[in-house]
N, C-alpha and C positions, 0 to 999 in steps of 0.2 A: 636256545632262544626262547623268548617268552611268547606263547601263543595265547591270544585273548579268547574269551568265550565267543565273541563275534567272529573272529577269524576261523575258529574251529567249526562253528555252525555253518559258515559259508562253504568251507571245504567239504564237510561231511554232507551237506545238502546237495552240492554238485555231484558228489559220488553217488548218492542215492538216486538222483535223477537219471544219471547215466546208466546205472544198473537196471533201473526199472524200465528204461527205454524212453522216458519222457525227456524233452529238451529242458536243460537247466534254465532257471529264471534269469532274466537280465540282472546284472549287478552293477551298482554304481562304481565309477572309477575309484581306485584306491588312492588314499593319501600318498603323495610322492614320498613322504618321509618314512612310510612303512610298507610300501608296495613290494619291496624285495624282502620277503619274510626270512628272518634268520632261522637256522636250524635249531630245533629244540634241544635244550639241555635236560629237560624233564617233561613228563607228560602234563598236558593241561588238566585242570580239574574236571571231574565228571559233570555233565550238564543234567538238567532236569529231564531231558529226553533219553538219557543214556546213563544207567546206574554205574556201570563199570567205567574204568578209565578209557577215554577215547583213543583211537589210533592216531599216532603221530603222522603229520603230513607226508614225510618222506616214505614211510611204510605204506601209507595209503596210495601214494603215486606209484610206487613200485608194484603194488598189487594190481592196480587198475591198468597201468601200461602193459603189464604182463598178460592181460586179457587180449591184447591186440597182437595178432600174429603179423609177420611181414606180408603175408598174402592179404590180410584184411586192410593193412595200411596201403598196399598197392591199389586195391579196389577203391578205397576212399579217394586216393589221388586221381583216379579216373572219373569217378562219378560224384564225389562230394558227399556221399551218404555216410553219416557218422554211425549208423547202425545201432544207435542208442547206447554207445560205449562212452564212458566217462572221458577216456583219454582222447578219443577223436572229437568229442564235443568240445573239450578244452582247446584242442588244437585248432578247430574251426573258429571258435570264438576269439582266439588270441589275435587273429588278423583284424577282426572288427574292433577289438579293444585298442589295438595299436592305431587304427585309422581314426577312431574317436579321440585318442590321446593327442595325436599330432595336429588334429584340427583345433583342439581346445587349448593347446599349450603354447604360450608365448615365451620364448627363451630370451633372456637378457644376459645371463651370466653363464654358469656351467651348463653344458649340453644336457638335453633330456634323452634318456636311453630306454628303449622298450625291448624286452626279451620276447621274441615271437615264437621260436622253436629251436631247441638245442643250442648250437653256437650262432644262431641267426639273430641279429639285432638290427633295429632301426634307430638312427640317431638324428636328433634335430638340434641345430644350433641357431643362432640368431639369423644367419644368412643361408644356411644349407640344410638339406635333408639327404641322408645317405644310409646305405645298408652295409652290413658285414655278414657274409655267409648266410644270406637270407634264403631259407628253403621253406616254402609253403606252396600248396597247390594254387594259391591265388597271387603268388609273388609278382607275376608279370603285370598285374593291375597297377602296381606301384611305380612302374617304369616312368610314366609321364611325370610323376612328382619328384622322383629322385634326381639329385644333381650328379651323383656318381655311386659306384658300387665297388666294394672290396670283397675279394674272394681269396681265402687262404690256400686252397689246394684243390686238385682235380679228383674229388670224390663226390658222388651224387648226394651225399647227405650234407654237403657244404655249398653246393651251387645248383641253380636251376638253369638249364639251357635256354628256356623260353624267356626268362628275365634277362639273361645275357644278350640274347638276340635282339630283344626290344631296346635295350640300352645301347648296344653297339650300333644298331640300325638307326637310332636317333642321334648318333654322333656324340654320345655321352661316354665319359671315361669309366672303364672297368679295370681296376688295378688287380692284377693276378700274376702268377708265374707260369701260366699255360695258355691263356686266351689272347688272341692276336690284337683285338681292339682297334682294327683298322678304321672303324667308323670314327672314333675320336681323333685318330691321327689324320684322317681325311687325306687319303692317298691321292685324291684328284688334284690337290694343290701341288703335288710333285715335290721336288727339292731333294737334296742329298740326304737329309736326315729325317725324312717324313716318318719313318717307322718308329723313331724315338719319341714321337709326340703322343703315342697311345699309352695305355696303362700297363702293357706287358713289361715285366722286368723280373730278372732273376739275380739282381744285384741289390746292393744297398743304394737306395735312391729316395729322394725327397720330392714330393708333389705338394703343390698348393692349389686348392680349389675353394674359391670364396674365402670364408674365414677359417678354413680347416687346413692344417698341415699334416701330411702323412709321410712317415718314414718307414721303408720296408727293409726287412732282413730275412734270411732263411734259417729255419731250424729243422730238426729231424722229426718225422712222424713216428718212426720206430727205428729199430736197428738196421733195417734194410732199405727203408725209404728215407735216405739221408738228404738233407736240404730240400725236402719235399714240400714243406709248409712255409708259407710266408707269414711272418709275424708283423703286425701293424702297430706302430707307435703313432698315436693320433693326438695332435695338440690343437686345442681351441682356446685361444687366449692363454691363460696360465693353467688350464685344466688339461690333464693328460690321461687318455684312455689307452690301455695296452690290451690287444687281442691276439692270442697266440694259437688259435685254431686247435688242431690236434698236435700236441707237443709230447713227444715220446722220450724213451730212454736215450740219453745222450744230449738232450736239449738243455739240460741244466747249465751246461757251459756256454750255450749260445743265446739263451734268453737274456734280456736286459735292455734298458732304455738309455738313451743319450741325452734326453731333454730333462732329466730329473726323475724323482720317484713318481710312479703312476698314481694318480688319484683313484683310478679304477682299473683293476686287472680282470678281464673277462677270460676265465681260465678253465680248461678241461683237465682234470687230474687223472684221467683214466687210460692213457696210452703208455704208461710205464715211466713217466717222468718222476724223479725224486722230488716230491712236493716240498719238503722242508728245505732241501738244498736250493731249489729254484726260488722259493720265497725269500730265503736269505740273500740271494743275489739281487733279485728285482726290488725288494724292499717296498712293496706296494702299500698305499694307505688303506686300500680296501680291495678285497677279493670277492668276486661273485662267480660261483661255479656254474658252468653251463654244460650242455651236451650230455645230460644225465640219463635221458630216457629216449634213445633213438629207436623209433618204432619199426624202421626198416631193417634193423639188425636181428638176425636169428640169435646170435651170441654177442657178448660184449656190452650189453646194457649194464650200467653201473648199478650195483645193489646199494641199498640204504646203508649197509654196514661199511662199504667202501667210501661212500660220501662222508660218513661220520669220521672214519679214520683220517681221511684227507683234511677234514676240518680240524681234527685234533692235532695234526701235524702242523697246520698253518697257524692255528690260534695264538701260540706263544710269540709268533714272529710278525703278526699283522694285526692292527687295531680292530679290524672288522672283517669277518668272513661270513658269507651268507650264500643263499641259493635264490635264484629268481625263477619262479614258476612261469609257464607260458602265458603271455599276455601282460605280465607285470611291467610296470614302469620302475626302472631301477633308480633313476635320479629325478 
């Protein structure tokens, strides 16, 4: 990917602020057409402030996220103190960037998508606002604005109990394969089939909420968590988003959409899935890799080399393959 001098200065400036312990300066919202930075194919040119070739963004993010231990991340979740660390500063500001984005963005055609953290996204359409696997210490603040929530599986890095409780308590739909969602079903109305009205499902099922259609199916997290993850095929008008959560070895045969080629596949390549085989089957028009730097994991954080290998495998099969950093607007 091509990294401009302006992009590099912004990234390296944030890193310097985090390392020094100073809060990074507020940045203007990125242009939607370039907010999801493509991975570099070559180093950007040296700048006047750095004589040697600058560090590529993927390597810089790997270095800075590795500074944050799971214990530091847990402490941040409790008190919100970023401790002057670049990764925690970026995670904290990603929520504010998303809030500013949804407030300023008017959607007429294709939905607007913000990457908040890992596989967590917030999507705005002309009529609706919803989240997918949203995990952030402030996630529950968004409950009053969200029309519904999608959760791929029962792991703490993919759902927040406080956000679910707020959504379910407000009678809003939470589509998952493990949460009861009795609030949306409204058991007080009784009836023979009241339990079917909520978002819980472990089957292939289609939902329609405002201008959004959602189709669910099950895929494997890994060799022993079979049919553990719900894949979401999301259609807004003619635009299709595909989100597969943690898709592991064996899911190559289970991934796929029924409504046509996805315009955007939100894809994690790190649980053992055969990237090339999966991409051949899904045939997406665009891939954005997510879940790359999970701060709560002691092991299993993807290294820059693995991300580049995954991109190399997908590149010949997909017109556009990129990475969204936390807080980026993808579309």
